[in-house]
Structures are given as structure tokens and as C-alpha cells.
N, CA, C and O of each residue as an XYZ file, in Angstrom:
456
protein
N       0.855     -1.183      0.000
C       0.000      0.000      0.000
C       0.895      1.239      0.000
O       1.827      1.329      0.799
N       0.620      2.186     -0.884
C       1.448      3.387     -0.949
C       1.077      4.373      0.161
O       0.028      4.252      0.794
N       1.957      5.346      0.378
C       1.767      6.287      1.489
C       0.538      7.166      1.332
O      -0.059      7.569      2.330
N       0.148      7.470      0.103
C      -1.058      8.267     -0.121
C      -2.289      7.504      0.362
O      -3.151      8.068      1.035
N      -2.364      6.239      0.021
C      -3.489      5.400      0.451
C      -3.495      5.249      1.966
O      -4.551      5.321      2.595
N      -2.319      5.041      2.554
C      -2.217      4.915      4.013
C      -2.678      6.207      4.679
O      -3.391      6.165      5.682
N      -2.276      7.357      4.130
C      -2.672      8.645      4.700
C      -4.185      8.815      4.679
O      -4.766      9.293      5.653
N      -4.825      8.431      3.585
C      -6.284      8.544      3.500
C      -6.962      7.593      4.482
O      -8.000      7.933      5.049
N      -6.399      6.417      4.689
C      -6.931      5.481      5.681
C      -6.772      6.047      7.094
O      -7.656      5.887      7.935
N      -5.647      6.705      7.345
C      -5.428      7.347      8.648
C      -6.487      8.414      8.913
O      -6.989      8.536     10.030
N      -6.822      9.180      7.884
C      -7.888     10.176      8.025
C      -9.171      9.518      8.504
O      -9.797      9.982      9.457
N      -9.560      8.437      7.840
C     -10.791      7.722      8.204
C     -10.716      7.195      9.626
O     -11.681      7.297     10.383
N      -9.559      6.625      9.993
C      -9.406      6.064     11.337
C      -9.499      7.127     12.420
O      -9.865      6.825     13.556
N      -9.173      8.360     12.081
C      -9.277      9.461     13.043
C     -10.644     10.150     12.979
O     -10.850     11.188     13.608
N     -11.571      9.569     12.221
C     -12.934     10.089     12.183
C     -13.167     11.222     11.204
O     -14.198     11.892     11.276
N     -12.240     11.452     10.293
C     -12.402     12.505      9.295
C     -13.002     11.934      8.018
O     -12.707     10.803      7.630
N     -13.845     12.724      7.372
C     -14.350     12.347      6.050
C     -13.250     12.603      5.024
O     -12.512     13.582      5.125
N     -13.149     11.732      4.054
C     -12.187     11.936      2.968
C     -12.905     12.728      1.880
O     -13.540     12.167      0.987
N     -12.785     14.050      1.984
C     -13.412     14.945      1.007
C     -12.492     15.083     -0.206
O     -11.325     14.695     -0.157
N     -13.023     15.633     -1.279
C     -12.199     15.863     -2.475
C     -11.037     16.801     -2.164
O      -9.943     16.643     -2.706
N     -11.279     17.776     -1.291
C     -10.220     18.716     -0.938
C      -9.106     18.010     -0.151
O      -7.927     18.188     -0.457
N      -9.467     17.226      0.841
C      -8.453     16.510      1.620
C      -7.708     15.498      0.753
O      -6.491     15.346      0.862
N      -8.447     14.817     -0.100
C      -7.818     13.855     -1.001
C      -6.848     14.559     -1.945
O      -5.774     14.032     -2.232
N      -7.211     15.735     -2.425
C      -6.347     16.505     -3.308
C      -5.077     16.953     -2.579
O      -3.988     16.911     -3.152
N      -5.209     17.379     -1.327
C      -4.043     17.781     -0.540
C      -3.084     16.615     -0.357
O      -1.877     16.751     -0.560
N      -3.633     15.465      0.029
C      -2.805     14.278      0.247
C      -2.151     13.852     -1.069
O      -0.973     13.494     -1.091
N      -2.907     13.888     -2.155
C      -2.371     13.516     -3.460
C      -1.231     14.450     -3.863
O      -0.190     13.988     -4.331
N      -1.418     15.748     -3.686
C      -0.373     16.721     -4.029
C       0.899     16.450     -3.223
O       1.998     16.432     -3.777
N       0.744     16.241     -1.926
C       1.899     15.969     -1.080
C       2.532     14.624     -1.434
O       3.750     14.464     -1.350
N       1.704     13.662     -1.829
C       2.221     12.360     -2.233
C       3.049     12.442     -3.504
O       4.061     11.753     -3.636
N       2.626     13.279     -4.435
C       3.386     13.465     -5.677
C       4.699     14.185     -5.432
O       5.632     14.078     -6.228
N       4.772     14.919     -4.329
C       5.982     15.670     -3.979
C       6.614     15.132     -2.703
O       7.221     15.886     -1.943
N       6.476     13.836     -2.465
C       6.860     13.286     -1.170
C       8.365     13.270     -0.909
O       8.782     12.984      0.213
N       9.172     13.563     -1.892
C      10.615     13.587     -1.667
C      11.139     15.008     -1.492
O      12.339     15.261     -1.590
N      10.209     15.935     -1.228
C      10.585     17.322     -0.966
C       9.580     17.932      0.015
O       8.395     17.598     -0.001
N      10.069     18.817      0.853
C       9.161     19.589      1.691
C       8.562     20.694      0.830
O       9.236     21.258     -0.032
N       7.293     20.995      1.071
C       6.582     22.036      0.341
C       6.129     23.093      1.339
O       5.582     22.768      2.392
N       6.355     24.341      1.008
C       5.879     25.426      1.871
C       4.353     25.388      1.908
O       3.702     25.160      0.888
N       3.799     25.612      3.080
C       2.342     25.597      3.220
C       1.721     26.662      2.326
O       0.609     26.476      1.832
N       2.416     27.771      2.109
C       1.881     28.811      1.218
C       1.755     28.306     -0.220
O       0.827     28.692     -0.930
N       2.681     27.447     -0.653
C       2.600     26.873     -2.004
C       1.453     25.870     -2.074
O       0.713     25.836     -3.057
N       1.308     25.054     -1.030
C       0.181     24.123     -0.961
C      -1.135     24.891     -0.986
O      -2.079     24.488     -1.665
N      -1.197     25.987     -0.254
C      -2.391     26.833     -0.220
C      -2.700     27.371     -1.620
O      -3.851     27.344     -2.058
N      -1.692     27.848     -2.307
C      -1.877     28.381     -3.664
C      -2.389     27.290     -4.610
O      -3.304     27.524     -5.399
N      -1.792     26.097     -4.523
C      -2.232     24.979     -5.356
C      -3.695     24.632     -5.080
O      -4.487     24.473     -6.009
N      -4.046     24.518     -3.809
C      -5.407     24.142     -3.439
C      -6.423     25.168     -3.924
O      -7.527     24.806     -4.331
N      -6.060     26.432     -3.882
C      -6.991     27.478     -4.309
C      -7.155     27.490     -5.832
O      -8.158     27.997     -6.334
N      -6.190     26.941     -6.573
C      -6.394     26.807     -8.020
C      -7.321     25.627     -8.312
O      -8.093     25.662     -9.270
N      -7.242     24.595     -7.491
C      -8.078     23.411     -7.685
C      -9.507     23.624     -7.169
O     -10.475     23.129     -7.746
N      -9.608     24.373     -6.071
C     -10.897     24.626     -5.411
C     -10.980     26.127     -5.102
O     -10.694     26.542     -3.978
N     -11.366     26.935     -6.082
C     -11.340     28.397     -5.912
C     -12.126     28.916     -4.705
O     -11.797     29.977     -4.175
N     -13.127     28.211     -4.272
C     -13.925     28.698     -3.154
C     -13.395     28.328     -1.782
O     -13.938     28.777     -0.772
N     -12.346     27.521     -1.722
C     -11.834     27.074     -0.421
C     -11.109     28.233      0.268
O     -10.398     29.008     -0.371
N     -11.303     28.330      1.568
C     -10.675     29.423      2.315
C      -9.280     29.027      2.787
O      -8.954     27.847      2.915
N      -8.475     30.044      3.040
C      -7.147     29.813      3.600
C      -7.268     29.086      4.933
O      -6.491     28.175      5.220
N      -8.240     29.485      5.747
C      -8.435     28.869      7.062
C      -8.669     27.366      6.948
O      -8.119     26.590      7.730
N      -9.479     26.951      5.979
C      -9.766     25.532      5.791
C      -8.490     24.777      5.439
O      -8.237     23.695      5.970
N      -7.703     25.337      4.562
C      -6.462     24.687      4.146
C      -5.508     24.572      5.332
O      -4.960     23.500      5.587
N      -5.310     25.662      6.049
C      -4.373     25.651      7.164
C      -4.884     24.771      8.311
O      -4.087     24.129      8.995
N      -6.176     24.736      8.524
C      -6.753     23.870      9.558
C      -6.517     22.400      9.211
O      -6.187     21.593     10.081
N      -6.689     22.061      7.928
C      -6.430     20.688      7.500
C      -4.951     20.335      7.635
O      -4.619     19.231      8.067
N      -4.070     21.247      7.276
C      -2.636     20.995      7.431
C      -2.319     20.744      8.901
O      -1.584     19.812      9.228
N      -2.864     21.562      9.780
C      -2.622     21.394     11.216
C      -3.126     20.024     11.687
O      -2.443     19.340     12.448
N      -4.310     19.631     11.240
C      -4.855     18.318     11.609
C      -3.984     17.192     11.062
O      -3.739     16.204     11.755
N      -3.521     17.333      9.838
C      -2.656     16.319      9.231
C      -1.363     16.163     10.032
O      -0.877     15.049     10.225
N      -0.815     17.277     10.492
C       0.408     17.235     11.309
C       0.120     16.513     12.627
O       0.879     15.632     13.033
N      -0.968     16.883     13.288
C      -1.318     16.265     14.571
C      -1.563     14.764     14.440
O      -1.233     14.003     15.350
N      -2.140     14.331     13.316
C      -2.401     12.902     13.088
C      -1.160     12.152     12.638
O      -1.146     10.921     12.659
N      -0.123     12.861     12.234
C       1.083     12.213     11.740
C       1.017     11.850     10.269
O       1.831     11.067      9.779
N       0.055     12.416      9.567
C      -0.067     12.168      8.125
C       1.000     12.941      7.362
O       1.505     12.471      6.343
N       1.338     14.115      7.850
C       2.409     14.891      7.238
C       3.463     15.218      8.284
O       3.178     15.311      9.477
N       4.672     15.386      7.810
C       5.790     15.822      8.639
C       5.971     17.311      8.391
O       5.743     17.788      7.279
N       6.374     18.038      9.405
C       6.564     19.478      9.230
C       7.866     19.910      9.875
O       8.399     19.248     10.766
N       8.358     21.036      9.399
C       9.537     21.663      9.989
C       9.541     23.117      9.567
O       8.796     23.515      8.672
N      10.373     23.897     10.205
C      10.531     25.303      9.837
C      11.686     25.430      8.853
O      12.735     24.807      9.020
N      11.477     26.242      7.832
C      12.521     26.509      6.843
C      12.371     27.957      6.406
O      11.324     28.350      5.891
N      13.396     28.736      6.608
C      13.372     30.149      6.217
C      12.146     30.862      6.779
O      11.461     31.585      6.056
N      11.869     30.662      8.060
C      10.769     31.320      8.768
C       9.384     30.963      8.257
O       8.443     31.732      8.451
N       9.236     29.809      7.606
C       7.911     29.357      7.203
C       7.795     27.855      7.441
O       8.792     27.134      7.473
N       6.567     27.407      7.604
C       6.321     25.994      7.809
C       6.341     25.285      6.462
O       5.701     25.718      5.503
N       7.085     24.191      6.409
C       7.106     23.348      5.224
C       6.641     21.956      5.639
O       6.895     21.515      6.760
N       5.956     21.267      4.721
C       5.379     19.963      5.031
C       5.667     18.974      3.909
O       5.945     19.350      2.771
N       5.590     17.706      4.268
C       5.681     16.629      3.293
C       4.878     15.458      3.831
O       4.663     15.339      5.037
N       4.444     14.610      2.941
C       3.705     13.427      3.350
C       4.612     12.537      4.189
O       5.795     12.382      3.888
N       4.052     11.959      5.233
C       4.793     11.032      6.086
C       5.428      9.957      5.204
O       4.747      9.354      4.375
N       6.722      9.716      5.379
C       7.387      8.734      4.520
C       7.430      7.353      5.148
O       7.693      6.371      4.455
N       7.176      7.258      6.450
C       7.240      5.954      7.109
C       6.192      5.894      8.213
O       6.455      6.271      9.355
N       5.015      5.421      7.864
C       3.920      5.366      8.826
C       4.162      4.337      9.931
O       3.589      4.456     11.014
N       4.995      3.338      9.678
C       5.262      2.308     10.686
C       6.297      2.758     11.704
O       6.330      2.243     12.822
N       7.140      3.710     11.334
C       8.195      4.199     12.223
C       8.182      5.723     12.226
O       8.975      6.351     11.524
N       7.291      6.321     13.008
C       7.187      7.785     12.986
C       8.489      8.495     13.383
O       8.767      9.597     12.910
N       9.286      7.856     14.257
C      10.583      8.462     14.615
C      11.606      8.018     13.576
O      12.036      6.865     13.556
N      11.979      8.943     12.727
C      12.994      8.660     11.726
C      13.672      9.974     11.353
O      13.230     11.057     11.738
N      14.741      9.850     10.606
C      15.533     11.021     10.249
C      15.656     11.125      8.738
O      15.441     10.160      8.004
N      16.009     12.327      8.297
C      16.153     12.586      6.869
C      17.505     13.222      6.572
O      18.099     13.901      7.409
N      17.957     12.983      5.381
C      19.029     13.762      4.789
C      18.324     14.696      3.813
O      17.554     14.231      2.973
N      18.566     15.993      3.904
C      17.940     16.965      3.008
C      19.044     17.687      2.247
O      19.875     18.373      2.843
N      19.046     17.531      0.940
C      20.058     18.158      0.091
C      19.891     19.683      0.138
O      18.801     20.207     -0.093
N      20.971     20.371      0.437
C      20.904     21.836      0.522
C      20.885     22.487     -0.862
O      20.569     23.671     -0.977
N      21.217     21.733     -1.913
C      21.181     22.295     -3.273
C      19.798     22.170     -3.898
O      19.238     23.159     -4.371
N      19.241     20.954     -3.903
C      17.973     20.739     -4.622
C      16.773     20.543     -3.697
O      15.632     20.598     -4.157
N      17.008     20.314     -2.403
C      15.913     20.133     -1.449
C      15.363     18.722     -1.369
O      14.409     18.478     -0.631
N      15.944     17.781     -2.117
C      15.447     16.410     -2.087
C      15.630     15.812     -0.698
O      16.642     16.036     -0.034
N      14.626     15.045     -0.277
C      14.622     14.428      1.047
C      14.828     12.931      0.887
O      14.136     12.279      0.106
N      15.783     12.395      1.632
C      16.021     10.955      1.644
C      15.894     10.486      3.085
O      16.551     11.010      3.985
N      15.041      9.495      3.287
C      14.865      8.941      4.627
C      16.089      8.112      5.000
O      16.556      7.292      4.210
N      16.602      8.329      6.200
C      17.701      7.512      6.710
C      17.100      6.288      7.382
O      16.160      6.409      8.168
N      17.621      5.138      7.086
C      17.084      3.889      7.626
C      17.647      3.554      9.007
O      17.266      2.546      9.602
N      18.541      4.383      9.512
C      19.068      4.179     10.845
C      19.008      5.499     11.599
O      18.928      6.569     10.996
N      19.046      5.411     12.891
C      18.990      6.624     13.723
C      20.401      7.078     14.027
O      21.132      6.371     14.722
N      20.811      8.240     13.529
C      22.171      8.706     13.789
C      22.379      9.123     15.243
O      23.514      9.371     15.651
N      21.325      9.204     16.020
C      21.451      9.608     17.422
C      21.642      8.438     18.363
O      21.981      8.635     19.530
N      21.429      7.210     17.875
C      21.676      6.024     18.685
C      23.146      5.654     18.583
O      23.667      5.452     17.486
N      23.805      5.566     19.712
C      25.231      5.253     19.704
C      25.456      3.806     20.003
O      26.601      3.353     20.040
């Protein structure tokens, strides 16, 4: 099962309806799962797909996705960036993030364990 499908199942398990908007957000993040995306870019994309959707709805969904562990988040250049969870079975994991292109590679070991 791919991470997009797992993320949508997680939504259902947490009691959320899988709306077209939520499915579109998860799909967008799934297509870009090897890079963090600024929430402002996700917001812009969503508003092109669903012109009537409010910024509040988008940001509220992002916040819920973070709390559920569907997306990973971090701060980058004073803004929140997100990506689809890359490992639903092991939420504690680390990444290598290329400073040139921004590509994210999951590390299969914990560099903090000695």
C-alpha cells in the first residue's frame, strides 16, 4: 500500500471524512513526497483546484494532518514546510535533506543512537 493510500486510511481512522479537498491535498503531497513544500505553495495549489476554499480551511487541514502524523513538518526560512509522512510504521525517523535541490532521503538508521 502506498503512502497516499495509508494517509487517507489514517484520516478515516481518526474520524475525518475523505473529502475531495483533503484527497487533493494528500495527493499533491504524495506526488511531492521527496521534498518539503511550503504551506503557502500548498495553499496556492489548493486554491487553483478549489477556488472557493478558504485559507483557514487549508491551514486547519494541514494542522490536523500534522497532529495525526499524516504529514511531517519543519521550519525553513521562517515558514512551515510539510511533506507526506514517509514511514507510517516508524514515525521516529531522520532525513538527509540536500541543501542544493531540497530532495529528502529517509535515513534507515537513527544517527542519534550510539
